[in-house]
N, C-alpha and C positions, 0 to 999 in steps of 0.2 A: 375854117371853123371846125371845131371838134364835134364829131358825131356823138349824139347822146343815145342812151338806151331807148328813149322815146322816139328818136329818129329811126332807130333800127326797127322799132314796131311799126311805125307808119310806113316805112319802105316795103316791109314784108307783107303788111296788110293790103298794100296796093298790088303786090305781086300775086298773093295767094289769099284773096279775101274770104273764100269759102272753105278753106282748110281749117281744121280744128287746131288750136294752139294749146288748149287744156282739155283734159279728160278727167272727170271725177268719177271713180268707180262707185257702185252702190255701198260697198263696205265703208269707204271713206266718207261718203255722203251721210251714212247713218251715224258714223262716230261724230260728225260735226253738225249734224242736223241741217244740212244744206242739200241743194238739188244735185242728183246724179245727172251725168251727161256730158256733152262736149260744148265748148265755146269757141267759135271761129275767130280767126284773125280780125275780120271785119267787126264782129260784135264786140271783141276785146277793145278795138280802137275806139269804137263809139262809147263804151262804157268809161274807158280811161279819160277821154276828152270830157265827158260830163263830170266825172270826178275831179278833173283838174280845174274845171270852171268853178266847182263848188269850193275848192281850196282857195282859189284866187279871190272869189267873192268874200270869203272869210278873212282875207288879208295875208295869206301866206305868199311869200315871194323868195327869190334867190337869196340864199344865205341862211334861211331858216333850217332847223332840223326837226324832224318828227319821228318819234318812236313808233315802231310797228310791232305789235304783238298779236298776230293772227294765226299762229301755228302753220300748218301746211295747206291752208285754203287758197283757192285762186284769188280771193280778195287781197291777199298779201302782195301779189304781183300787180294787181290793178291799182292799188293805192301807190306802190312804188313808182310805176310808170307815170301815173298822174302827177305825183309830186316832182318826178324827174322832168317832166315837161316845163315845169315852173322853175327849175333850178334848185328845188328844195332837196336837201340831203336826208336820207333815211337812216334810222338807227335800229337795226333789227333786234328784237328781244327774245331770248330763249324763254319759252313759257314755264320751264322748270325752275327759273331763277326765283329766289325768295327774297325776304325783306332786306337783309344787309346788302345783297348783290344788286337789287333794284335801286336802293338808296344811293349806292356808289355810282352806278351807271347814269342815273338821272343828274346827280350832282355834278358828275364830270362832263357829260355831253351837253347839258343845258338845253334840252329840247323845247321848242316853242309849243309843242302839242303832242298828243299821243293817240293813236288809233288802236283799239284793243277789243278782244273778245269781252263779252259782258263779265264773264267769271273773274277776270283779272283787273278790271277797270279800277276798282277801289284800292287794289294793292298798289297800282301805279300811283294813284293820287296820294295814298298814305305814305309812299316812299319819297315823295318830292318835298323839298324844303321851301317850295313856293307853290302858288296856285296853278298847278299844271292842268290845262284843259285835256280832258280824256273823253273820247267819243267812240261810238261803235262804227264798224265798217259801212253800215247802211244809213248812218246818221249824217246830218249836215255838220261839217267840221266846225268846231268852236273856234273863235278868234284866237290867234296866237298870244302866248303869254309874255313873250320877250321879243326884242328886236333881233334881226339876223346876226348870227355870230360865227357862222361857218365861212371858211375861205372860198373864194371863187373857184369853181370847178369840182367841188366836192359833190360826189353822187351818193355816197354812203359811208357810214363809219361802222365797222365790225369790231367787236371786242375779242381779243385773244388772251389766252391765259398768260399772266405775267409770271416770270420766274423769280422776280426779285421784289414783288409787291402786288399791287392790285392789277387787274386786267388792263391791257393797253388798248386804246382806241385807234384802230387802223383806218386811216383816212384813204378812201378809194375814189378814183376818178372814173368819168365815163369811159375813158380809154381802156382802163382796167377790165371793164366788163365787155365792151364791144370787141377788144382784141381776144378775150377769152373765147368768145363765140367764133371768132375767126379761126383761132387755133384749132378748135374742135372740127370745124368745117374742113380744114385742110391737113388734119393730122394723118389721115390715110392709114395704110397697113391694116392690121386686125381690127382697128376701131374706126374705120372709114365710115363716114355717114354721107348720105346723098340728099339731094333736093327733091327726091321722089315721094316724100311723105313719111319720114321716119317717125317712130313712136317710141319715146324713151320713158322707161319707168324708173322712178326713184322712191325709195323709202326713207331717204335721208332728210334731215331738217332743212327747210329752205331758208332759214336765217343763218345758215352756214355758207362759207364760200362755195362748196362743191356744188350744191343744188342751185344756189342763187346765180353764181357767176359762170358755172360750167354747164350743168344740165339745161337750165332755162335758156341761157344765152345761145347754146348750140341749137336748140329747137327754134328759138326766135330767128335765128340767122338762116337756117336752111329750110324754113317752112314746115317744121315738124310739130309734133304734139307732145307736150309734157304730161306724164301721168304721175302725179305726186300722191303717194300714199300717206295716210295720216301717220303711219309708222310701219315697221316691219312686223308682219303677222306670220309666224312660221307655218301655221296650220293651213292658211289660205293663200300662201305666197304663189304657188304654182297656178292655182285658179286665177289669181289676179293677173299673172304673167299671160296666161291663155286668153282670159276675157278682154283684156285690154288690147290684145293684138300687138303687144310691145315687140319691137325689132331689136332693142338694145336696152341694157339697164345699168344702173350704178349700184355698187355694193361697198360694204365695209367687211374687213376680215372676219368678223363675228358671224355674218350671215352665211357664208359657205360652211363654217363649222356647224352651224345649227342644222342646215339643210342636209348635210351628210349624215346626220344622226338618224334621219328617217330611213325606214327599210326601202331598198330599191323597188321600183314599180315600173310597169311597161310604159306609163305615161311620163316617165322622167325626160323623155326627149320630144314630148308632144307640146311644142311651142315654136315661135317664130324668131326667137332670139338669135342674133348673129354673134354678139359679144357682150361681156360684162366689163366695165371699167371701174376700177377701185384701188384699194391698197390694203395691205395687211393680212392677205390670206395666209392661213397656216401652210408653210412650205410642204409638209407631209400630205396635205390634203389638196394641193394645187392640181397636180396631174390626175389624181383619181376623180376630183370634181369634173374636170373637163372631160374625161372619158365617159363618166356616167351621164352627164347632162347634155353633152354634145355641143358646147361652145366655149371659146377661150376666155379666161379671166385675165384681162390686161391690167397688169400692176403698174401703178404710176406714183409719182412723187410730186408734191406741190404743197404750198402753205398759203394762209390768208395773205401774207405779205407779197407772194410772188405772182399770184393770178394763175389761171390755167395757161395763159399765153407763154409763161416761163416754166412750164411743167417738163418733166422728164418721164417717159413712159416706155414700157416694153412691148410696143406694138408692131415691131418689125420682125419678120422671120429672117433667118432662124433665131429663135429666142430661147432663153434658158428659163425652164419651168421648175419650180419647187426649191429655189435657192435664194429667194428674196431679191431677185435681179429686177432693176429699174430700167434696164436697157441702156442705150447710149444717148448721151445728150444730143439734141438737135442742133443743126448748124446755127440757129438763132441764139443759142445759149452758150456762154463760156463757163467753164467749171474749174475750180481748184479744190484740191483736197489737202488740208493742212494738219500736221501733227500738232501735239500740245506745245512743241518747241517753236512752232511757226514755220517749219520747213515743209516742202512738198512731200507728200507720203509716197513711198515706194509702192510699186504694184503689189496689190492684195494687203496692203498695210492700212488699217483703219485711220481715219483722220476726219476733221469737220469739213462739211461740204460748204463751199462758197460758191455763189453764182452771181452772174450779171448778164445783162443783154449784150450780145455782140454789137459791134459798130460804135457809133459816136453818141449813142444815147443809152448808157448802161442801166438806167433805171426805168426804161420804157416798159409800161404795163405792170410795173411793181406798185406796191402801195406808195402813196405820196409821202406820208409821215405819220408818226405817232402823235396824236393830239395832245397838246400841253406837255410834251415830253421830248424836247429836242435832244437832250442828252441820250436817250434810248435810241433815237433815230440815227444819231451820229455813231453811236457804238455798233448798231446793226450794220452800218455801212462803212465801217472802219476800212481804210485802205482802198476805197472805191469798189469793194465787193460786198454783197449781202451775205452776212454770216448767218447760216441757217440754224445752227445748234444741233444739227443731225450728223451723226457719225456714219460714214460710208466707207467702202473700199472700192477700188477700180482694178480690174484684171489687166493683163497684158493686151488684150483685145479692145479695151476701152469700155467694157461693160461696167456699169456701176451697181453695187450691191448694198442694200440697207443693212446696217449693223445695229445701231442703237441710237438713243437720244443723248445729247450731251447735257441738255437742260434738265432741271429737276421737274420733269413732267411725267404724269401718269396717263397712259393711254388706255382708256376704258371704253369699250364699245364704240370706238370712233371719237370719243370726246377727250380733248386735251384738258387735263386737271393739273393745275400748278400745285405742288406740294406746299409752298409758302402760303397760298390762299387758304388751303384747308387748316393749316396750322394756325393761321391768324384767327380763324373763326373758333377753333378749338380753345385757343387761349382766352377767349371772351367768357368761357364758362368759368364760373366763380371757384370751382373745386380743382381745376386743373392748373398745376404749377409749372408743368413743361410739357411740350408737345412736339413730336416729330413724325413726319409722314413720308412713306416710301411706297414704291409699287411692288406687288408680288404677282407672280404668274397666275393667271386664271384660264382654265382650259376653254372657257366659252367666250369670255369678254376680253381676252387678251392679257390684260392686267387689272388688278383690283387695288383699292386703297387700303393700306395698312397703317394704323396709328399706334405709336408707342407713347404712352401717357404716364405722368406721375400724378398721383392723387393721394389724399390722406386716408381714404376709405375705399380701396378697390373692391370690385365684386361684380356679379352679374347685374344687380340692380343699378349700380353706377354706370355700367356700360350702356344699358338700356336708356338711362336718363340722358347720357351724353349724346346718344344717337337721336333722341327726340329733340334735343336742343339743336343738333346740326341739321336736321331736316327742316326745322322752322327757319333757319338762317340762310341756307344755301340749297342749291339744286340737289336732288336726291342722289344723283350719280357721283357727286363729289364727296359724300359722306363716307366715313370708313366702313369697309366691308369686313375688317378684322380690327379688333382692339386688344392690345397687350398692355397691362400695367406693369411698369418697370420701376426700379428704384432710381436709376440714373439713365441719362441719355449720352450717347457718345459725342462729346464736344471737343472742340480745339481749345487751345490756351486762351484764345479771345472769345470763347463761349459761342462759337458757331457750330452748327451741326456738322459732324463728319459724315457726309452723304454716303461715301463708299462703305464705311463701317456699318452705318445704319442698314444699307441694303443687305449686308451680310447677316446682320442681327435679325431682321424681319424674315429672311429666308429660313433661319433656324427656328423662328418662333411660330410660323405659319401653321404647323401641324402639332404645336405644343398644346397639351390638354388645358393649360391655363389661359390660353388665348380665347377670346369671345368671338364667335362668328356672328356677325351683324348684317351680312349682305342680304338676308331675307327680309330685313326691315326696309331696304332700299327700294321703294316702290314709287313710281310716278304719281305725283299728287294731282288731283283734279280740282281746279279752281284755286 
């Protein structure tokens, strides 16, 4: 019988009942108006069982789905594990999503209910085209609105940015999560974790694969403590690291870049961190960061579709630092690198990364399928290999280096943004007759969204109006950080955007005085 996330909790609680599973720092507690302090494995299990009983009494059972919009609070995990005990799948919701995005997600996933922070409850209700029951994390669950519609074995459905349309619902199984925890437990090398009471700090959103399937499942598996911050706070980061007694941490590339901007201080190495695990560090800052702060930044590769169990990471010495090296694939993973012509790439020649599990179960611990999209699932697994859409190269020694993304994706501060999704929202504005979106380099965020638009009355007022429209319809980070009004867009003979030409165009426009800088308007909305 397949082990579930709840089973993993029960086993760990029996082994380490008094150890803390969660730690809420005062800063995070203040941000969320919740109690600071630690929650033990035993207390977590007691609260999860009580919550599961409440869900069962309300009528929830295997095959139902429940939306979870609880930010980075411990209650996110408590509700997830309670629902997992009943065989109910969860659909995590990014709290930055706005009306159009919520409407699509609810219409696509068809959840039976939603548990939400109070500030967003009405938004979820308004976005649904049926009477979706929405309740708070401390409320008695309202009865489910619809009958079960999820396939057996579904533990969660995470949405990923679609490159040819709306976001895709990635169906994930219990094995996806439990094997992610096992991978971290056994990874070894520079990111080795023990069963002696690790304390992992993460500022990453728990509704993403990294914190949900990697950080949390690792701590659940080894009897460690998860310290989830509400978000990354540069000014208090090192105080949080020290006060939490963290032994390891997770990061995105933007975090080292920001931390290195602060003047050096004697306290830079006053911490207990043995390693950081993440992706996207600026190659030029990689070695200087490690030298200054005294611990390695272990770069890794993974996707929502692959799970941590099928990750590639640069955790074994000797490693290559400062060259975007992902290390060598572990023996459990088979890799191919294909050119545009479909041939094997020669050493040091870029090509698309294809991966699968070694052995007779090539899809083991990968995502199960894209919900309601068998065509996309088949395309992703064409030829029996998962096509990642990432461009890499491999040297003669077998080291893999990240090069770029093949997909039309903008990577801003760790968030994947599909160009076509932003373009679709822009085209809903009544004054925009054509829209094209591409990434431009950003020193802090890695990349920023650049929009080329055609309108009848261009100008600063129109740019601001368009931004207000975007911020009401989609998450703030997806909105354009630069807007250029152009006469025409680079199109093919079949009226498709010439993406390569567009990238060259926006690179020439980013410093043009006629381009409107709108990034300062991109602020996280409250409620």
